[in-house]
N, C-alpha and C positions, 0 to 999 in steps of 0.2 A: 504493500500500500504506500503510495507517495504521501509525503507530508501535506497537510492542508495549506493552501495558499496564504491563509491569514497568519500562519506561523512565520512565513517569509516576510509579510507586511510588518509584523511585530518586531522581527529581528532587524529589519532596515530601520524602523522608527527608533529602536533602542541602540542603533549603531553597533550591533554585534557583527563584526566583520566576518569572523570565522563561521558563525552560524548562518549568516546570509549566504556565504559561498557554498557551504555544505548543503543547505536546503535547496539552493538553485540547482546544484549538481544533481541532487536526488530527484528533483522535479523533471529535469532534463532526461535523466536515466529512465524515468517512468514513462517517457514517451510524450510528455506534455509539450504542446506547441510553445516554442520560445516566445512568440508574441503574447500569448496568454500569460506567461510567467511575468513578462514586463508589465502588461496592462493591468492584470488583476493581483499581482504580488508586489512588485517594486513601486509602481506609480502611487498606489494608495499609501504606502509607507512614507514616501517623500511628501505626500499631501499632508499627512499627520504632522510631520516635521515643520513644514511651511506654516501650518496653522499655529503650532505651538510657538514658533519663532515670532510670528506676528503678534501673538498675545503676550509676549515677553515671559513665556513659561520656560523657554530655553534660550541660550545665547550662541554666539558664533562658534565656540569650540564644539558644542554638542551637534550643531548643524553640520560642521565639517566632518565630524566622526560618522554621522549618518550618511552624508554624501559619499564618503570614502567607501563605506560598506556597500553602498549601491553601485559604486564604480567597479568594485571587485566582481559583483554579480553580472554587471553589463559586459565585463571583459570575457566572462564565461559564455554569455549568451550571444555576443556579436557574431562569431563565426557561424553559428546556427541560423541567426537572422539573415545573414548574407546569403548563406546556402539556400534558405527558403525564399530568397528574393524579397524579403520584407524590407521596405525602405520607409524611413520616417515620412510622415505626410507633409511636415513643415520644416523649413530650414531657417535658422537664425544666424546672423553674423554678429559677433560681439567683440568689443575691444575697449581699452581705456584710451581716452583722447590724447592728442599730441601734447607733450610737455608733462605728462603725468605717468608715473611709474608704479602706481598702486594697483595691485591685482587681486587682493583677497576677495573683495566684494564681487568683482567680475568673475573670478573663478567659481565662487559659490553659486552665482546666478547661472553660470554655464552648466554646472553640475545639476542644479535643480531643473533646468530646462531639459537636459539629457534625460533626467529621471522622469520627466513628464512626456517623453517620447519625441522631442524635437531633435533634429540633426543640428549640431552646434559647430560653427566655424569660428574658432577663436583666433583673433588677429594679434593677441598679446597686448602690450602696453605701448604708450607713446606712439599711437597710431595717427599718421598724417591723414587729413581729410581726403587726399587723393587715393590713399591706400584703401580707405573705406569704400570710396566710389568704385575702384577697380574690383574689389571683392564683391560688392553688390551687383556689379554687371556680370562678373564671372559665375557667381553661385546662385544668382536669382533668388535670394531669400525672401521670405514673407515678412521678416522683421530684421531691422538693423538696430542693435543695442549699443548705446554710447554710455560709458561710465566715466565719472570724474570725481576725484577726491579733493582736489585743490581749487580754491576760488580762482586762482590765477589761470586755470585752464578752462574756465567756463567760456571765454571767447572762442577757444578752439572747438568747443562743442557746438556753439552757434554757427561757426564757419562750416563745420562738417554737415550740419543739418541743411544749411543753405545750398551747399554743393550737391548734396543728394537730391534735394528738391528741384534743383535746376536741370538735372539730367533727365532726358526723356527715355533713358534706358533703364531707369530704376523705378520699380513699382512696389517698393517695400514700405511697410509701416515703420516709423522710427520711434524707438523707445529710449528714454534717458533716465539716469539715476545716479546716485552718489551723494555723499554727505552735504555738499553745499547746494545741491539742486533742489528746487522747490516746484510744486505744481504750476505756480505762476510763471516761473522761468521757463519751464517746459512748454507751456502754452505760448509764451512770448516768442520763443525761437522756432515755433512751428512743429514741435514734436507731436506724435499721435498719442503717446502714452508715457506715463511717469510711474516709476516704482520706488517706493521708499525703502524697500528691503528685498532680500532674496525670496522671502516667503510670498510677498505680493507680486513679485516679478512673474511668477508662473501664471497667476490669475489674470494679470494684465495682458500677458502675451496671448493666452488662450482667448481672451475677450477680443483682442485685435484680429486674430486670424479668423475667429467666428464671424466677425463683422464683415 
């Protein structure tokens, strides 16, 4: 008998890396579809984490631990998903804007998005507006995510949004976030969505692609 999927959900939410990997392998060995393991086992676990984070019940360290345990499970599942021809429905491009080298928030959001079934193209930190534009043209994402942690790099965020908006080759929604960013600033520079933290970033992204 394979373990129940809610055991996997609980292991992810608790950040138990070894249990998450073991349960994932047992479910795979039992012949369960890899996509079902992701959608009904891992995704609900990360949703619990996102909700707890939003409600200040847990903090960044716990969230990172859960995201890492999910990452281990995804590493086991990815070859099977590729073999089965399962591709994520939506693609997101993410990066930290030019002049900013902070990446913890960006990495967390990337992991959360992966856990929610998005394909994530991570451009890293200190990303020039032109690099965002090239990536958006090349990968044709549904969402481009811009992160900034320094007030001094907010103009770079504004410039990147402007460049993406002016291109007739880009049809992506633009999401912004980071410590100095506010909903007002997001609206002012023409972004489609704003996320205050990694927990709400999944909800905002899901709302944007659904729209």
